[in-house]
Kinemage of the C-alpha trace (Angstrom):
@kinemage 1
@onewidth
@group {chain A} dominant
@subgroup {mainchain}
@vectorlist {calphas} color= white
{ca unk a 1} P 0.000 0.000 0.000
{ca unk a 2} L 1.279 3.422 -0.949
{ca unk a 3} L 2.224 5.661 2.002
{ca unk a 4} L 0.031 8.756 2.215
{ca unk a 5} L -0.097 11.618 4.647
{ca unk a 6} L -3.082 11.687 6.966
{ca unk a 7} L -5.188 14.675 5.965
{ca unk a 8} L -6.595 15.272 9.442
{ca unk a 9} L -3.153 15.709 11.030
{ca unk a 10} L -1.124 18.892 10.541
{ca unk a 11} L 2.668 19.089 10.166
{ca unk a 12} L 3.027 19.267 13.977
{ca unk a 13} L 0.883 16.184 14.572
{ca unk a 14} L -2.197 18.079 15.729
{ca unk a 15} L -5.700 17.024 14.730
{ca unk a 16} L -7.331 19.388 12.257
{ca unk a 17} L -10.318 19.748 10.000
{ca unk a 18} L -9.222 19.685 6.359
{ca unk a 19} L -9.564 23.072 4.635
{ca unk a 20} L -11.789 22.552 1.575
{ca unk a 21} L -12.271 26.262 0.860
{ca unk a 22} L -10.465 26.183 -2.489
{ca unk a 23} L -11.824 22.828 -3.674
{ca unk a 24} L -14.337 22.853 -6.489
{ca unk a 25} L -17.820 21.521 -5.787
{ca unk a 26} L -18.330 18.253 -7.675
{ca unk a 27} L -20.954 15.536 -7.778
{ca unk a 28} L -20.103 12.900 -5.172
{ca unk a 29} L -21.645 9.592 -4.225
{ca unk a 30} L -20.789 6.893 -1.704
{ca unk a 31} L -22.228 3.450 -1.061
{ca unk a 32} L -21.674 1.620 2.225
{ca unk a 33} L -23.068 -1.602 3.616
{ca unk a 34} L -23.119 -3.881 6.605
{ca unk a 35} L -25.096 -6.851 7.883
{ca unk a 36} L -26.848 -8.041 10.984
{ca unk a 37} L -27.248 -11.753 11.642
{ca unk a 38} L -29.946 -13.100 13.930
{ca unk a 39} L -31.885 -16.185 14.883
{ca unk a 40} L -34.197 -17.561 12.186
{ca unk a 41} L -37.206 -16.864 14.414
{ca unk a 42} L -36.165 -13.224 14.793
{ca unk a 43} L -35.743 -12.803 11.047
{ca unk a 44} L -39.193 -14.288 10.568
{ca unk a 45} L -40.657 -11.738 13.016
{ca unk a 46} L -38.951 -8.903 11.128
{ca unk a 47} L -40.347 -10.144 7.818
{ca unk a 48} L -43.897 -10.605 9.116
{ca unk a 49} L -44.056 -7.452 11.236
{ca unk a 50} L -44.489 -9.512 14.397
{ca unk a 51} L -42.295 -7.472 16.722
{ca unk a 52} L -43.963 -5.314 19.387
{ca unk a 53} L -41.991 -2.181 18.429
{ca unk a 54} L -43.510 -2.081 14.934
{ca unk a 55} L -42.193 -2.093 11.374
{ca unk a 56} L -38.488 -2.748 11.862
{ca unk a 57} L -37.210 -2.034 8.356
{ca unk a 58} L -39.197 1.174 7.835
{ca unk a 59} L -37.984 2.469 11.174
{ca unk a 60} L -34.395 1.416 10.410
{ca unk a 61} L -34.561 3.184 7.031
{ca unk a 62} L -35.668 6.441 8.664
{ca unk a 63} L -32.991 6.071 11.351
{ca unk a 64} L -30.310 5.516 8.711
{ca unk a 65} L -31.374 8.666 6.882
{ca unk a 66} L -31.334 10.623 10.127
{ca unk a 67} L -27.933 9.176 11.018
{ca unk a 68} L -26.405 10.288 7.716
{ca unk a 69} L -27.703 13.813 8.299
{ca unk a 70} L -26.075 13.893 11.766
{ca unk a 71} L -22.630 12.591 10.771
{ca unk a 72} L -20.788 15.882 11.284
{ca unk a 73} L -22.213 16.036 14.826
{ca unk a 74} L -20.850 12.562 15.604
{ca unk a 75} L -17.464 12.460 13.845
{ca unk a 76} L -15.299 15.407 14.961
{ca unk a 77} L -13.481 16.198 11.699
{ca unk a 78} L -16.402 15.701 9.289
{ca unk a 79} L -17.672 18.791 7.513
{ca unk a 80} L -21.371 19.575 7.715
{ca unk a 81} L -22.580 19.110 4.148
{ca unk a 82} L -25.743 19.394 2.136
{ca unk a 83} L -26.899 15.883 1.285
{ca unk a 84} L -28.935 15.754 -1.908
{ca unk a 85} L -30.061 12.113 -1.668
{ca unk a 86} L -30.038 9.218 0.782
{ca unk a 87} L -31.288 5.780 -0.195
{ca unk a 88} L -31.265 2.775 2.119
{ca unk a 89} L -32.058 -0.716 0.900
{ca unk a 90} L -32.385 -3.925 2.895
{ca unk a 91} L -31.448 -7.312 1.482
{ca unk a 92} L -32.764 -10.264 3.460
{ca unk a 93} L -30.792 -13.513 3.249
{ca unk a 94} L -32.808 -16.370 4.756
{ca unk a 95} L -29.945 -18.843 4.391
{ca unk a 96} L -27.479 -16.674 6.351
{ca unk a 97} L -30.280 -15.404 8.645
{ca unk a 98} L -29.159 -11.853 7.968
{ca unk a 99} L -30.239 -8.470 6.758
{ca unk a 100} L -27.807 -6.350 4.758
{ca unk a 101} L -28.267 -2.583 4.878
{ca unk a 102} L -26.969 -0.752 1.797
{ca unk a 103} L -26.807 3.044 2.010
{ca unk a 104} L -26.244 5.329 -0.965
{ca unk a 105} L -25.596 9.000 -0.237
{ca unk a 106} L -25.167 11.802 -2.797
{ca unk a 107} L -24.144 15.445 -2.728
{ca unk a 108} L -22.709 18.186 -4.876
{ca unk a 109} L -20.001 19.696 -2.749
{ca unk a 110} L -16.395 20.209 -1.788
{ca unk a 111} L -16.030 17.032 0.264
{ca unk a 112} L -17.242 13.474 -0.024
{ca unk a 113} L -20.035 11.535 1.639
{ca unk a 114} L -18.234 8.324 2.588
{ca unk a 115} L -18.694 8.884 6.312
{ca unk a 116} L -22.353 9.737 5.820
{ca unk a 117} L -22.953 6.491 3.916
{ca unk a 118} L -21.138 4.418 6.546
{ca unk a 119} L -23.059 6.191 9.319
{ca unk a 120} L -26.368 5.598 7.519
{ca unk a 121} L -25.753 1.860 7.116
{ca unk a 122} L -24.525 1.482 10.690
{ca unk a 123} L -27.413 3.465 12.189
{ca unk a 124} L -29.926 1.389 10.244
{ca unk a 125} L -28.334 -1.816 11.577
{ca unk a 126} L -28.231 -0.490 15.145
{ca unk a 127} L -31.929 0.324 14.875
{ca unk a 128} L -32.697 -3.216 13.744
{ca unk a 129} L -30.757 -4.462 16.774
{ca unk a 130} L -32.629 -2.108 19.096
{ca unk a 131} L -36.029 -3.131 17.784
{ca unk a 132} L -35.261 -6.873 17.985
{ca unk a 133} L -33.157 -7.104 21.156
{ca unk a 134} L -36.139 -8.065 23.330
{ca unk a 135} L -36.356 -11.393 21.477
{ca unk a 136} L -32.721 -11.906 20.380
{ca unk a 137} L -29.714 -10.537 22.239
{ca unk a 138} L -27.237 -12.597 20.205
{ca unk a 139} L -27.574 -10.601 16.988
{ca unk a 140} L -24.281 -9.551 15.443
{ca unk a 141} L -23.360 -6.581 13.251
{ca unk a 142} L -20.676 -7.460 10.707
{ca unk a 143} L -18.964 -6.316 7.545
{ca unk a 144} L -19.550 -2.588 7.811
{ca unk a 145} L -17.617 -1.100 4.906
{ca unk a 146} L -17.388 1.440 2.130
{ca unk a 147} L -18.366 -0.288 -1.125
{ca unk a 148} L -17.668 2.548 -3.544
{ca unk a 149} L -17.264 6.269 -3.876
{ca unk a 150} L -17.150 8.610 -6.837
{ca unk a 151} L -16.204 12.229 -7.328
{ca unk a 152} L -13.643 14.519 -5.832
{ca unk a 153} L -9.888 14.852 -6.180
{ca unk a 154} L -9.115 11.246 -5.233
{ca unk a 155} L -11.468 9.935 -7.930
{ca unk a 156} L -13.312 6.648 -7.886
{ca unk a 157} L -12.951 3.789 -5.417
{ca unk a 158} L -14.688 0.456 -5.750
{ca unk a 159} L -14.140 -2.389 -3.297
{ca unk a 160} L -13.305 -5.743 -4.823
{ca unk a 161} L -15.825 -8.147 -3.339
């Protein structure tokens, strides 16, 4: 791996917010995902709407959207940005007894939305955990990762899966 300087550390080793003042606004998009595994009975309750807290996936989708919008309040060096689109999809895998959350976040701006996409996917998964924990405390969040990003100075990234 090529050695790169950390952008959030100045020449004296102090933490800093990156100055994006002179960067051009460009179209940017990031996709992140993660999964939650659970007991088969829990997954069945999610699919049939049988949990006492209500519609798990609709609530998790809203939570993921809200999480993306709050990223700069949670991660100290993230810039507050205008998000132009957030889409969260859920892929249910009966064989693995899991739900994958896939978050796509878009903006036109001076900095990317990778952290917002990762926050959206993670918040959606945490919400699924919260809504199901009364019946299954052994759920596990796994594989939270950036899948791809486009736009900006560093160009395109796509994870090899």
